[in-house]
N, CA, C and O atoms as a Tripos MOL2 file, in Angstrom:
@<TRIPOS>MOLECULE
protein
  312   311    78     0     0
PROTEIN
NO_CHARGES

@<TRIPOS>ATOM
      1 N         182.0980   56.8780   68.9450 N.3       1 MET1
      2 CA        180.6840   57.0240   68.7070 C.3       1 MET1
      3 C         180.1790   55.8870   67.8200 C.2       1 MET1
      4 O         180.8110   55.5410   66.8220 O.2       1 MET1
      5 N         179.0380   55.3120   68.1920 N.am      2 ILE2
      6 CA        178.4630   54.1980   67.4350 C.3       2 ILE2
      7 C         177.5160   54.7420   66.3850 C.2       2 ILE2
      8 O         176.6530   55.5680   66.6790 O.2       2 ILE2
      9 N         177.6810   54.2770   65.1690 N.am      3 ASP3
     10 CA        176.7760   54.6570   64.0880 C.3       3 ASP3
     11 C         175.4940   53.8470   64.2460 C.2       3 ASP3
     12 O         175.5210   52.6220   64.1210 O.2       3 ASP3
     13 N         174.3560   54.5200   64.5240 N.am      4 ASP4
     14 CA        173.0830   53.8280   64.7420 C.3       4 ASP4
     15 C         172.6780   52.9450   63.5750 C.2       4 ASP4
     16 O         172.0230   51.9210   63.7740 O.2       4 ASP4
     17 N         173.0540   53.3210   62.3700 N.am      5 LYS5
     18 CA        172.6800   52.5200   61.2050 C.3       5 LYS5
     19 C         173.4100   51.1760   61.1850 C.2       5 LYS5
     20 O         172.9390   50.2240   60.5620 O.2       5 LYS5
     21 N         174.5430   51.0960   61.8540 N.am      6 GLN6
     22 CA        175.3230   49.8720   61.8820 C.3       6 GLN6
     23 C         175.1030   49.0610   63.1550 C.2       6 GLN6
     24 O         175.5130   47.9020   63.2210 O.2       6 GLN6
     25 N         174.4780   49.6350   64.1430 N.am      7 SER7
     26 CA        174.2740   48.9540   65.4150 C.3       7 SER7
     27 C         173.2420   47.8430   65.2800 C.2       7 SER7
     28 O         172.1530   48.0860   64.7580 O.2       7 SER7
     29 N         173.5530   46.6180   65.7390 N.am      8 PRO8
     30 CA        172.5780   45.5280   65.6620 C.3       8 PRO8
     31 C         171.3370   45.8060   66.4940 C.2       8 PRO8
     32 O         170.2900   45.2050   66.2530 O.2       8 PRO8
     33 N         171.4310   46.7030   67.4660 N.am      9 LEU9
     34 CA        170.2600   47.0330   68.2750 C.3       9 LEU9
     35 C         169.2770   47.9080   67.5130 C.2       9 LEU9
     36 O         168.1160   48.0080   67.9080 O.2       9 LEU9
     37 N         169.7030   48.5300   66.4540 N.am     10 ARG10
     38 CA        168.8540   49.4230   65.6660 C.3      10 ARG10
     39 C         168.4240   48.7950   64.3410 C.2      10 ARG10
     40 O         167.5350   49.3230   63.6730 O.2      10 ARG10
     41 N         169.0230   47.7070   63.9620 N.am     11 SER11
     42 CA        168.7170   47.0840   62.6880 C.3      11 SER11
     43 C         167.3070   46.5100   62.7030 C.2      11 SER11
     44 O         166.9470   45.7630   63.6130 O.2      11 SER11
     45 N         166.5060   46.8590   61.6960 N.am     12 THR12
     46 CA        165.1320   46.3510   61.6510 C.3      12 THR12
     47 C         165.0920   44.8380   61.5330 C.2      12 THR12
     48 O         164.1130   44.2160   61.9450 O.2      12 THR12
     49 N         166.1240   44.2410   60.9850 N.am     13 SER13
     50 CA        166.1240   42.7830   60.8600 C.3      13 SER13
     51 C         166.3970   42.0940   62.1910 C.2      13 SER13
     52 O         166.2880   40.8710   62.2800 O.2      13 SER13
     53 N         166.7480   42.8480   63.2190 N.am     14 GLN14
     54 CA        167.0420   42.2700   64.5210 C.3      14 GLN14
     55 C         165.9460   42.5240   65.5510 C.2      14 GLN14
     56 O         166.1130   42.1780   66.7200 O.2      14 GLN14
     57 N         164.8390   43.1160   65.1440 N.am     15 THR15
     58 CA        163.7680   43.3470   66.0980 C.3      15 THR15
     59 C         162.9610   42.0700   66.2850 C.2      15 THR15
     60 O         162.9650   41.1970   65.4170 O.2      15 THR15
     61 N         162.2850   41.9620   67.3930 N.am     16 LEU16
     62 CA        161.4380   40.8010   67.6370 C.3      16 LEU16
     63 C         160.3820   40.6690   66.5470 C.2      16 LEU16
     64 O         160.1200   39.5690   66.0590 O.2      16 LEU16
     65 N         159.7770   41.7880   66.1680 N.am     17 GLY17
     66 CA        158.7630   41.7530   65.1160 C.3      17 GLY17
     67 C         159.2990   41.2240   63.8020 C.2      17 GLY17
     68 O         158.6310   40.4430   63.1250 O.2      17 GLY17
     69 N         160.5100   41.6460   63.4330 N.am     18 ALA18
     70 CA        161.1160   41.1870   62.1840 C.3      18 ALA18
     71 C         161.4510   39.7010   62.2380 C.2      18 ALA18
     72 O         161.2990   38.9910   61.2440 O.2      18 ALA18
     73 N         161.9010   39.2360   63.3840 N.am     19 ILE19
     74 CA        162.2270   37.8170   63.5400 C.3      19 ILE19
     75 C         160.9650   36.9700   63.4490 C.2      19 ILE19
     76 O         160.9480   35.9550   62.7530 O.2      19 ILE19
     77 N         159.9120   37.3790   64.1450 N.am     20 VAL20
     78 CA        158.6430   36.6450   64.1000 C.3      20 VAL20
     79 C         158.0850   36.6620   62.6760 C.2      20 VAL20
     80 O         157.6430   35.6290   62.1720 O.2      20 VAL20
     81 N         158.1030   37.8170   62.0330 N.am     21 ARG21
     82 CA        157.5980   37.9470   60.6650 C.3      21 ARG21
     83 C         158.3680   37.0310   59.7100 C.2      21 ARG21
     84 O         157.7660   36.3600   58.8720 O.2      21 ARG21
     85 N         159.6910   37.0040   59.8370 N.am     22 GLY22
     86 CA        160.5070   36.1440   58.9880 C.3      22 GLY22
     87 C         160.2410   34.6720   59.2180 C.2      22 GLY22
     88 O         160.1800   33.8910   58.2690 O.2      22 GLY22
     89 N         160.0810   34.2880   60.4820 N.am     23 TYR23
     90 CA        159.7840   32.9010   60.8220 C.3      23 TYR23
     91 C         158.4370   32.4790   60.2330 C.2      23 TYR23
     92 O         158.3240   31.4290   59.6010 O.2      23 TYR23
     93 N         157.4110   33.3220   60.4530 N.am     24 LYS24
     94 CA        156.0810   33.0050   59.9450 C.3      24 LYS24
     95 C         156.0760   32.9000   58.4200 C.2      24 LYS24
     96 O         155.4270   32.0210   57.8540 O.2      24 LYS24
     97 N         156.7910   33.7840   57.7760 N.am     25 SER25
     98 CA        156.8640   33.7690   56.3210 C.3      25 SER25
     99 C         157.5410   32.4920   55.8250 C.2      25 SER25
    100 O         157.0550   31.8430   54.8990 O.2      25 SER25
    101 N         158.6490   32.1450   56.4390 N.am     26 SER26
    102 CA        159.3930   30.9640   56.0210 C.3      26 SER26
    103 C         158.5810   29.6830   56.2150 C.2      26 SER26
    104 O         158.5330   28.8320   55.3270 O.2      26 SER26
    105 N         157.9490   29.5520   57.3730 N.am     27 VAL27
    106 CA        157.1450   28.3630   57.6530 C.3      27 VAL27
    107 C         155.9680   28.2800   56.6820 C.2      27 VAL27
    108 O         155.6650   27.2050   56.1650 O.2      27 VAL27
    109 N         155.3080   29.4070   56.4340 N.am     28 THR28
    110 CA        154.1690   29.4310   55.5240 C.3      28 THR28
    111 C         154.5810   28.9880   54.1220 C.2      28 THR28
    112 O         153.8700   28.2140   53.4820 O.2      28 THR28
    113 N         155.7260   29.4750   53.6440 N.am     29 LYS29
    114 CA        156.2090   29.0980   52.3130 C.3      29 LYS29
    115 C         156.5540   27.6190   52.2470 C.2      29 LYS29
    116 O         156.2360   26.9530   51.2620 O.2      29 LYS29
    117 N         157.1980   27.0990   53.2770 N.am     30 GLN30
    118 CA        157.5560   25.6790   53.2940 C.3      30 GLN30
    119 C         156.3130   24.7910   53.3210 C.2      30 GLN30
    120 O         156.2600   23.7710   52.6350 O.2      30 GLN30
    121 N         155.3200   25.1780   54.1100 N.am     31 LEU31
    122 CA        154.0840   24.3990   54.1700 C.3      31 LEU31
    123 C         153.3260   24.4610   52.8560 C.2      31 LEU31
    124 O         152.7120   23.4730   52.4520 O.2      31 LEU31
    125 N         153.3580   25.6040   52.1820 N.am     32 ALA32
    126 CA        152.6930   25.7280   50.8820 C.3      32 ALA32
    127 C         153.3140   24.7730   49.8620 C.2      32 ALA32
    128 O         152.6200   24.2460   48.9930 O.2      32 ALA32
    129 N         154.6170   24.5550   49.9750 N.am     33 LEU33
    130 CA        155.2990   23.6370   49.0560 C.3      33 LEU33
    131 C         154.8060   22.1980   49.1990 C.2      33 LEU33
    132 O         154.8620   21.4240   48.2440 O.2      33 LEU33
    133 N         154.3310   21.8450   50.3750 N.am     34 ILE34
    134 CA        153.8270   20.4740   50.5720 C.3      34 ILE34
    135 C         152.2980   20.4230   50.5220 C.2      34 ILE34
    136 O         151.6910   19.4030   50.8490 O.2      34 ILE34
    137 N         151.6850   21.5390   50.1090 N.am     35 GLY35
    138 CA        150.2540   21.5490   49.8800 C.3      35 GLY35
    139 C         149.3750   22.0140   51.0230 C.2      35 GLY35
    140 O         148.1510   21.9440   50.9150 O.2      35 GLY35
    141 N         149.9560   22.4820   52.1090 N.am     36 PHE36
    142 CA        149.1660   22.9720   53.2400 C.3      36 PHE36
    143 C         148.6590   24.3650   52.9100 C.2      36 PHE36
    144 O         149.4520   25.2750   52.6660 O.2      36 PHE36
    145 N         147.3400   24.5380   52.9020 N.am     37 LYS37
    146 CA        146.7590   25.8250   52.5020 C.3      37 LYS37
    147 C         145.9080   26.4710   53.5960 C.2      37 LYS37
    148 O         145.4410   27.5960   53.4140 O.2      37 LYS37
    149 N         145.6950   25.8010   54.7110 N.am     38 ALA38
    150 CA        144.8280   26.3280   55.7730 C.3      38 ALA38
    151 C         145.4720   27.5350   56.4450 C.2      38 ALA38
    152 O         146.6850   27.7360   56.3850 O.2      38 ALA38
    153 N         144.6170   28.3350   57.0870 N.am     39 LYS39
    154 CA        145.1250   29.4790   57.8530 C.3      39 LYS39
    155 C         145.9460   28.9490   59.0220 C.2      39 LYS39
    156 O         145.5200   28.0350   59.7280 O.2      39 LYS39
    157 N         147.1060   29.5210   59.2150 N.am     40 LEU40
    158 CA        148.0250   29.0030   60.2140 C.3      40 LEU40
    159 C         148.3000   29.9800   61.3420 C.2      40 LEU40
    160 O         148.4640   29.5560   62.4850 O.2      40 LEU40
    161 N         148.3560   31.2580   61.0630 N.am     41 TRP41
    162 CA        148.8060   32.2420   62.0430 C.3      41 TRP41
    163 C         147.7000   33.2250   62.4220 C.2      41 TRP41
    164 O         146.8310   33.5550   61.6150 O.2      41 TRP41
    165 N         147.7570   33.6780   63.6660 N.am     42 GLN42
    166 CA        146.9020   34.8010   64.0390 C.3      42 GLN42
    167 C         147.5320   36.0550   63.4530 C.2      42 GLN42
    168 O         148.7320   36.0820   63.1770 O.2      42 GLN42
    169 N         146.7300   37.0880   63.2640 N.am     43 ALA43
    170 CA        147.2000   38.2870   62.5720 C.3      43 ALA43
    171 C         148.2820   39.0360   63.3480 C.2      43 ALA43
    172 O         149.2500   39.5000   62.7470 O.2      43 ALA43
    173 N         148.1430   39.1620   64.6470 N.am     44 ASN44
    174 CA        149.0750   39.9500   65.4450 C.3      44 ASN44
    175 C         149.4080   39.2200   66.7420 C.2      44 ASN44
    176 O         148.8180   38.1910   67.0710 O.2      44 ASN44
    177 N         150.3340   39.7630   67.4380 N.am     45 TYR45
    178 CA        150.6650   39.2470   68.7630 C.3      45 TYR45
    179 C         150.8650   40.4460   69.6710 C.2      45 TYR45
    180 O         151.0770   41.5660   69.2090 O.2      45 TYR45
    181 N         150.7960   40.1940   70.9660 N.am     46 TYR46
    182 CA        150.9400   41.2680   71.9410 C.3      46 TYR46
    183 C         152.3500   41.2330   72.4930 C.2      46 TYR46
    184 O         152.7870   40.2060   73.0120 O.2      46 TYR46
    185 N         153.0600   42.3280   72.3900 N.am     47 GLU47
    186 CA        154.4270   42.4240   72.8790 C.3      47 GLU47
    187 C         154.4390   43.3150   74.1180 C.2      47 GLU47
    188 O         153.8670   44.4040   74.1150 O.2      47 GLU47
    189 N         155.0880   42.8470   75.1600 N.am     48 HIS48
    190 CA        155.1520   43.6070   76.4050 C.3      48 HIS48
    191 C         156.5330   43.4280   77.0260 C.2      48 HIS48
    192 O         157.0150   42.3020   77.1570 O.2      48 HIS48
    193 N         157.1620   44.5170   77.4030 N.am     49 VAL49
    194 CA        158.4620   44.4650   78.0640 C.3      49 VAL49
    195 C         158.2330   44.3140   79.5660 C.2      49 VAL49
    196 O         157.5350   45.1200   80.1810 O.2      49 VAL49
    197 N         158.8200   43.2880   80.1420 N.am     50 ILE50
    198 CA        158.7000   43.0500   81.5820 C.3      50 ILE50
    199 C         159.7560   43.9030   82.2710 C.2      50 ILE50
    200 O         160.9540   43.7170   82.0580 O.2      50 ILE50
    201 N         159.3070   44.8290   83.0890 N.am     51 ARG51
    202 CA        160.2140   45.8040   83.6940 C.3      51 ARG51
    203 C         160.4740   45.6000   85.1780 C.2      51 ARG51
    204 O         161.3910   46.2110   85.7280 O.2      51 ARG51
    205 N         159.6830   44.7490   85.8430 N.am     52 ASN52
    206 CA        159.9110   44.5490   87.2740 C.3      52 ASN52
    207 C         159.3380   43.2020   87.7030 C.2      52 ASN52
    208 O         158.6650   42.5260   86.9250 O.2      52 ASN52
    209 N         159.6100   42.8280   88.9290 N.am     53 GLU53
    210 CA        159.1910   41.5270   89.4520 C.3      53 GLU53
    211 C         157.6720   41.3880   89.4820 C.2      53 GLU53
    212 O         157.1450   40.3150   89.1910 O.2      53 GLU53
    213 N         156.9680   42.4580   89.8290 N.am     54 THR54
    214 CA        155.5050   42.3950   89.8850 C.3      54 THR54
    215 C         154.9210   42.1170   88.5030 C.2      54 THR54
    216 O         154.0220   41.2890   88.3560 O.2      54 THR54
    217 N         155.4320   42.8080   87.5020 N.am     55 SER55
    218 CA        154.9880   42.5830   86.1280 C.3      55 SER55
    219 C         155.2780   41.1440   85.7100 C.2      55 SER55
    220 O         154.4340   40.4920   85.0930 O.2      55 SER55
    221 N         156.4570   40.6540   86.0410 N.am     56 TYR56
    222 CA        156.8230   39.2800   85.7120 C.3      56 TYR56
    223 C         155.8690   38.2880   86.3710 C.2      56 TYR56
    224 O         155.3800   37.3670   85.7150 O.2      56 TYR56
    225 N         155.6060   38.4670   87.6480 N.am     57 GLN57
    226 CA        154.7260   37.5380   88.3660 C.3      57 GLN57
    227 C         153.3180   37.5310   87.7730 C.2      57 GLN57
    228 O         152.7090   36.4710   87.6260 O.2      57 GLN57
    229 N         152.7990   38.7150   87.4310 N.am     58 THR58
    230 CA        151.4640   38.8140   86.8340 C.3      58 THR58
    231 C         151.4040   38.0760   85.5040 C.2      58 THR58
    232 O         150.4650   37.3220   85.2500 O.2      58 THR58
    233 N         152.4040   38.2920   84.6550 N.am     59 LEU59
    234 CA        152.4280   37.6380   83.3500 C.3      59 LEU59
    235 C         152.6780   36.1360   83.4660 C.2      59 LEU59
    236 O         152.1030   35.3530   82.7090 O.2      59 LEU59
    237 N         153.5230   35.7320   84.3990 N.am     60 ALA60
    238 CA        153.7780   34.3030   84.6010 C.3      60 ALA60
    239 C         152.5040   33.5870   85.0340 C.2      60 ALA60
    240 O         152.2180   32.4860   84.5620 O.2      60 ALA60
    241 N         151.7490   34.1970   85.9170 N.am     61 GLU61
    242 CA        150.4850   33.6110   86.3600 C.3      61 GLU61
    243 C         149.5040   33.4960   85.1950 C.2      61 GLU61
    244 O         148.7880   32.5010   85.0800 O.2      61 GLU61
    245 N         149.4710   34.4920   84.3490 N.am     62 TYR62
    246 CA        148.5960   34.4460   83.1720 C.3      62 TYR62
    247 C         148.9850   33.2840   82.2540 C.2      62 TYR62
    248 O         148.1220   32.5320   81.8010 O.2      62 TYR62
    249 N         150.2680   33.1420   81.9860 N.am     63 VAL63
    250 CA        150.7440   32.0850   81.0920 C.3      63 VAL63
    251 C         150.4160   30.7040   81.6700 C.2      63 VAL63
    252 O         150.0580   29.7900   80.9280 O.2      63 VAL63
    253 N         150.5340   30.5560   82.9660 N.am     64 ILE64
    254 CA        150.2570   29.2750   83.6130 C.3      64 ILE64
    255 C         148.7570   28.9790   83.6460 C.2      64 ILE64
    256 O         148.3470   27.8500   83.3750 O.2      64 ILE64
    257 N         147.9370   29.9740   83.9740 N.am     65 SER65
    258 CA        146.5130   29.7150   84.1930 C.3      65 SER65
    259 C         145.6480   29.8520   82.9390 C.2      65 SER65
    260 O         144.5720   29.2560   82.8830 O.2      65 SER65
    261 N         146.0730   30.6020   81.9480 N.am     66 ASN66
    262 CA        145.2350   30.8540   80.7850 C.3      66 ASN66
    263 C         144.8200   29.5890   80.0210 C.2      66 ASN66
    264 O         143.6560   29.5000   79.6310 O.2      66 ASN66
    265 N         145.6880   28.6190   79.7870 N.am     67 PRO67
    266 CA        145.2450   27.4250   79.0510 C.3      67 PRO67
    267 C         144.0640   26.6990   79.7120 C.2      67 PRO67
    268 O         143.2890   26.0310   79.0280 O.2      67 PRO67
    269 N         143.9290   26.8250   81.0120 N.am     68 LEU68
    270 CA        142.8160   26.1800   81.7020 C.3      68 LEU68
    271 C         141.4720   26.8100   81.3290 C.2      68 LEU68
    272 O         140.4190   26.2090   81.5410 O.2      68 LEU68
    273 N         141.5140   28.0190   80.7760 N.am     69 LYS69
    274 CA        140.2990   28.7510   80.4230 C.3      69 LYS69
    275 C         139.9400   28.6320   78.9400 C.2      69 LYS69
    276 O         138.9040   29.1480   78.5190 O.2      69 LYS69
    277 N         140.7720   27.9640   78.1460 N.am     70 TRP70
    278 CA        140.5450   27.9210   76.7080 C.3      70 TRP70
    279 C         139.1960   27.3200   76.3350 C.2      70 TRP70
    280 O         138.5340   27.8250   75.4280 O.2      70 TRP70
    281 N         138.7800   26.2770   76.9970 N.am     71 ALA71
    282 CA        137.5090   25.6260   76.6550 C.3      71 ALA71
    283 C         136.3180   26.5650   76.8450 C.2      71 ALA71
    284 O         135.2680   26.3540   76.2370 O.2      71 ALA71
    285 N         136.4620   27.5850   77.6670 N.am     72 ASP72
    286 CA        135.3840   28.5500   77.8940 C.3      72 ASP72
    287 C         135.3890   29.7050   76.8930 C.2      72 ASP72
    288 O         134.4570   30.5090   76.8770 O.2      72 ASP72
    289 N         136.4230   29.7960   76.0610 N.am     73 ASP73
    290 CA        136.5470   30.8840   75.0950 C.3      73 ASP73
    291 C         135.5660   30.6930   73.9530 C.2      73 ASP73
    292 O         135.3590   29.5690   73.4960 O.2      73 ASP73
    293 N         134.9580   31.7790   73.4850 N.am     74 LYS74
    294 CA        133.9630   31.6750   72.4150 C.3      74 LYS74
    295 C         134.5690   31.1840   71.1000 C.2      74 LYS74
    296 O         133.8340   30.7090   70.2340 O.2      74 LYS74
    297 N         135.8760   31.2860   70.9280 N.am     75 PHE75
    298 CA        136.5280   30.8350   69.7010 C.3      75 PHE75
    299 C         137.1270   29.4300   69.8330 C.2      75 PHE75
    300 O         137.7350   28.9330   68.8860 O.2      75 PHE75
    301 N         136.9670   28.8020   70.9640 N.am     76 TYR76
    302 CA        137.5610   27.4770   71.2010 C.3      76 TYR76
    303 C         136.8900   26.4240   70.3170 C.2      76 TYR76
    304 O         135.6650   26.3580   70.2150 O.2      76 TYR76
    305 N         137.7250   25.6120   69.6860 N.am     77 ARG77
    306 CA        137.2460   24.4800   68.8880 C.3      77 ARG77
    307 C         138.0950   23.2670   69.2550 C.2      77 ARG77
    308 O         139.2980   23.2530   68.9960 O.2      77 ARG77
    309 N         137.4880   22.2630   69.8470 N.am     78 PRO78
    310 CA        138.2800   21.0650   70.2520 C.3      78 PRO78
    311 C         138.8030   20.2780   69.0680 C.2      78 PRO78
    312 O         139.4750   19.2630   69.2500 O.2      78 PRO78
@<TRIPOS>BOND
     1     1     2 1
     2     2     3 1
     3     3     4 2
     4     3     5 am
     5     5     6 1
     6     6     7 1
     7     7     8 2
     8     7     9 am
     9     9    10 1
    10    10    11 1
    11    11    12 2
    12    11    13 am
    13    13    14 1
    14    14    15 1
    15    15    16 2
    16    15    17 am
    17    17    18 1
    18    18    19 1
    19    19    20 2
    20    19    21 am
    21    21    22 1
    22    22    23 1
    23    23    24 2
    24    23    25 am
    25    25    26 1
    26    26    27 1
    27    27    28 2
    28    27    29 am
    29    29    30 1
    30    30    31 1
    31    31    32 2
    32    31    33 am
    33    33    34 1
    34    34    35 1
    35    35    36 2
    36    35    37 am
    37    37    38 1
    38    38    39 1
    39    39    40 2
    40    39    41 am
    41    41    42 1
    42    42    43 1
    43    43    44 2
    44    43    45 am
    45    45    46 1
    46    46    47 1
    47    47    48 2
    48    47    49 am
    49    49    50 1
    50    50    51 1
    51    51    52 2
    52    51    53 am
    53    53    54 1
    54    54    55 1
    55    55    56 2
    56    55    57 am
    57    57    58 1
    58    58    59 1
    59    59    60 2
    60    59    61 am
    61    61    62 1
    62    62    63 1
    63    63    64 2
    64    63    65 am
    65    65    66 1
    66    66    67 1
    67    67    68 2
    68    67    69 am
    69    69    70 1
    70    70    71 1
    71    71    72 2
    72    71    73 am
    73    73    74 1
    74    74    75 1
    75    75    76 2
    76    75    77 am
    77    77    78 1
    78    78    79 1
    79    79    80 2
    80    79    81 am
    81    81    82 1
    82    82    83 1
    83    83    84 2
    84    83    85 am
    85    85    86 1
    86    86    87 1
    87    87    88 2
    88    87    89 am
    89    89    90 1
    90    90    91 1
    91    91    92 2
    92    91    93 am
    93    93    94 1
    94    94    95 1
    95    95    96 2
    96    95    97 am
    97    97    98 1
    98    98    99 1
    99    99   100 2
   100    99   101 am
   101   101   102 1
   102   102   103 1
   103   103   104 2
   104   103   105 am
   105   105   106 1
   106   106   107 1
   107   107   108 2
   108   107   109 am
   109   109   110 1
   110   110   111 1
   111   111   112 2
   112   111   113 am
   113   113   114 1
   114   114   115 1
   115   115   116 2
   116   115   117 am
   117   117   118 1
   118   118   119 1
   119   119   120 2
   120   119   121 am
   121   121   122 1
   122   122   123 1
   123   123   124 2
   124   123   125 am
   125   125   126 1
   126   126   127 1
   127   127   128 2
   128   127   129 am
   129   129   130 1
   130   130   131 1
   131   131   132 2
   132   131   133 am
   133   133   134 1
   134   134   135 1
   135   135   136 2
   136   135   137 am
   137   137   138 1
   138   138   139 1
   139   139   140 2
   140   139   141 am
   141   141   142 1
   142   142   143 1
   143   143   144 2
   144   143   145 am
   145   145   146 1
   146   146   147 1
   147   147   148 2
   148   147   149 am
   149   149   150 1
   150   150   151 1
   151   151   152 2
   152   151   153 am
   153   153   154 1
   154   154   155 1
   155   155   156 2
   156   155   157 am
   157   157   158 1
   158   158   159 1
   159   159   160 2
   160   159   161 am
   161   161   162 1
   162   162   163 1
   163   163   164 2
   164   163   165 am
   165   165   166 1
   166   166   167 1
   167   167   168 2
   168   167   169 am
   169   169   170 1
   170   170   171 1
   171   171   172 2
   172   171   173 am
   173   173   174 1
   174   174   175 1
   175   175   176 2
   176   175   177 am
   177   177   178 1
   178   178   179 1
   179   179   180 2
   180   179   181 am
   181   181   182 1
   182   182   183 1
   183   183   184 2
   184   183   185 am
   185   185   186 1
   186   186   187 1
   187   187   188 2
   188   187   189 am
   189   189   190 1
   190   190   191 1
   191   191   192 2
   192   191   193 am
   193   193   194 1
   194   194   195 1
   195   195   196 2
   196   195   197 am
   197   197   198 1
   198   198   199 1
   199   199   200 2
   200   199   201 am
   201   201   202 1
   202   202   203 1
   203   203   204 2
   204   203   205 am
   205   205   206 1
   206   206   207 1
   207   207   208 2
   208   207   209 am
   209   209   210 1
   210   210   211 1
   211   211   212 2
   212   211   213 am
   213   213   214 1
   214   214   215 1
   215   215   216 2
   216   215   217 am
   217   217   218 1
   218   218   219 1
   219   219   220 2
   220   219   221 am
   221   221   222 1
   222   222   223 1
   223   223   224 2
   224   223   225 am
   225   225   226 1
   226   226   227 1
   227   227   228 2
   228   227   229 am
   229   229   230 1
   230   230   231 1
   231   231   232 2
   232   231   233 am
   233   233   234 1
   234   234   235 1
   235   235   236 2
   236   235   237 am
   237   237   238 1
   238   238   239 1
   239   239   240 2
   240   239   241 am
   241   241   242 1
   242   242   243 1
   243   243   244 2
   244   243   245 am
   245   245   246 1
   246   246   247 1
   247   247   248 2
   248   247   249 am
   249   249   250 1
   250   250   251 1
   251   251   252 2
   252   251   253 am
   253   253   254 1
   254   254   255 1
   255   255   256 2
   256   255   257 am
   257   257   258 1
   258   258   259 1
   259   259   260 2
   260   259   261 am
   261   261   262 1
   262   262   263 1
   263   263   264 2
   264   263   265 am
   265   265   266 1
   266   266   267 1
   267   267   268 2
   268   267   269 am
   269   269   270 1
   270   270   271 1
   271   271   272 2
   272   271   273 am
   273   273   274 1
   274   274   275 1
   275   275   276 2
   276   275   277 am
   277   277   278 1
   278   278   279 1
   279   279   280 2
   280   279   281 am
   281   281   282 1
   282   282   283 1
   283   283   284 2
   284   283   285 am
   285   285   286 1
   286   286   287 1
   287   287   288 2
   288   287   289 am
   289   289   290 1
   290   290   291 1
   291   291   292 2
   292   291   293 am
   293   293   294 1
   294   294   295 1
   295   295   296 2
   296   295   297 am
   297   297   298 1
   298   298   299 1
   299   299   300 2
   300   299   301 am
   301   301   302 1
   302   302   303 1
   303   303   304 2
   304   303   305 am
   305   305   306 1
   306   306   307 1
   307   307   308 2
   308   307   309 am
   309   309   310 1
   310   310   311 1
   311   311   312 2
@<TRIPOS>SUBSTRUCTURE
     1 MET1         2 RESIDUE 1 A MET
     2 ILE2         6 RESIDUE 1 A ILE
     3 ASP3        10 RESIDUE 1 A ASP
     4 ASP4        14 RESIDUE 1 A ASP
     5 LYS5        18 RESIDUE 1 A LYS
     6 GLN6        22 RESIDUE 1 A GLN
     7 SER7        26 RESIDUE 1 A SER
     8 PRO8        30 RESIDUE 1 A PRO
     9 LEU9        34 RESIDUE 1 A LEU
    10 ARG10       38 RESIDUE 1 A ARG
    11 SER11       42 RESIDUE 1 A SER
    12 THR12       46 RESIDUE 1 A THR
    13 SER13       50 RESIDUE 1 A SER
    14 GLN14       54 RESIDUE 1 A GLN
    15 THR15       58 RESIDUE 1 A THR
    16 LEU16       62 RESIDUE 1 A LEU
    17 GLY17       66 RESIDUE 1 A GLY
    18 ALA18       70 RESIDUE 1 A ALA
    19 ILE19       74 RESIDUE 1 A ILE
    20 VAL20       78 RESIDUE 1 A VAL
    21 ARG21       82 RESIDUE 1 A ARG
    22 GLY22       86 RESIDUE 1 A GLY
    23 TYR23       90 RESIDUE 1 A TYR
    24 LYS24       94 RESIDUE 1 A LYS
    25 SER25       98 RESIDUE 1 A SER
    26 SER26      102 RESIDUE 1 A SER
    27 VAL27      106 RESIDUE 1 A VAL
    28 THR28      110 RESIDUE 1 A THR
    29 LYS29      114 RESIDUE 1 A LYS
    30 GLN30      118 RESIDUE 1 A GLN
    31 LEU31      122 RESIDUE 1 A LEU
    32 ALA32      126 RESIDUE 1 A ALA
    33 LEU33      130 RESIDUE 1 A LEU
    34 ILE34      134 RESIDUE 1 A ILE
    35 GLY35      138 RESIDUE 1 A GLY
    36 PHE36      142 RESIDUE 1 A PHE
    37 LYS37      146 RESIDUE 1 A LYS
    38 ALA38      150 RESIDUE 1 A ALA
    39 LYS39      154 RESIDUE 1 A LYS
    40 LEU40      158 RESIDUE 1 A LEU
    41 TRP41      162 RESIDUE 1 A TRP
    42 GLN42      166 RESIDUE 1 A GLN
    43 ALA43      170 RESIDUE 1 A ALA
    44 ASN44      174 RESIDUE 1 A ASN
    45 TYR45      178 RESIDUE 1 A TYR
    46 TYR46      182 RESIDUE 1 A TYR
    47 GLU47      186 RESIDUE 1 A GLU
    48 HIS48      190 RESIDUE 1 A HIS
    49 VAL49      194 RESIDUE 1 A VAL
    50 ILE50      198 RESIDUE 1 A ILE
    51 ARG51      202 RESIDUE 1 A ARG
    52 ASN52      206 RESIDUE 1 A ASN
    53 GLU53      210 RESIDUE 1 A GLU
    54 THR54      214 RESIDUE 1 A THR
    55 SER55      218 RESIDUE 1 A SER
    56 TYR56      222 RESIDUE 1 A TYR
    57 GLN57      226 RESIDUE 1 A GLN
    58 THR58      230 RESIDUE 1 A THR
    59 LEU59      234 RESIDUE 1 A LEU
    60 ALA60      238 RESIDUE 1 A ALA
    61 GLU61      242 RESIDUE 1 A GLU
    62 TYR62      246 RESIDUE 1 A TYR
    63 VAL63      250 RESIDUE 1 A VAL
    64 ILE64      254 RESIDUE 1 A ILE
    65 SER65      258 RESIDUE 1 A SER
    66 ASN66      262 RESIDUE 1 A ASN
    67 PRO67      266 RESIDUE 1 A PRO
    68 LEU68      270 RESIDUE 1 A LEU
    69 LYS69      274 RESIDUE 1 A LYS
    70 TRP70      278 RESIDUE 1 A TRP
    71 ALA71      282 RESIDUE 1 A ALA
    72 ASP72      286 RESIDUE 1 A ASP
    73 ASP73      290 RESIDUE 1 A ASP
    74 LYS74      294 RESIDUE 1 A LYS
    75 PHE75      298 RESIDUE 1 A PHE
    76 TYR76      302 RESIDUE 1 A TYR
    77 ARG77      306 RESIDUE 1 A ARG
    78 PRO78      310 RESIDUE 1 A PRO
C-alpha cells in the first residue's frame, strides 16, 4: 500500500500550480534584485486536462490561431 503523504503524485510541491507559483516567485525575486519593478505576471492561468483527440485538436487550433487576434483585443498594447 502506498502512503498518499509520501507519494509524489499527492505532494503539493509537485502540482502544476505549485511549480508555476514557485517559478513566478523566483523570477520576480531575481528581477527585483536588479531593479525591475514593473508588473510581470497575470494573476491566474487556465488549467485544462486534455482527455481526448477532439479536445486536443480544439485547443491546438486555439493556440495556433489566437495570436493572430491579439491586435483586436481591448487590452492589446503594441
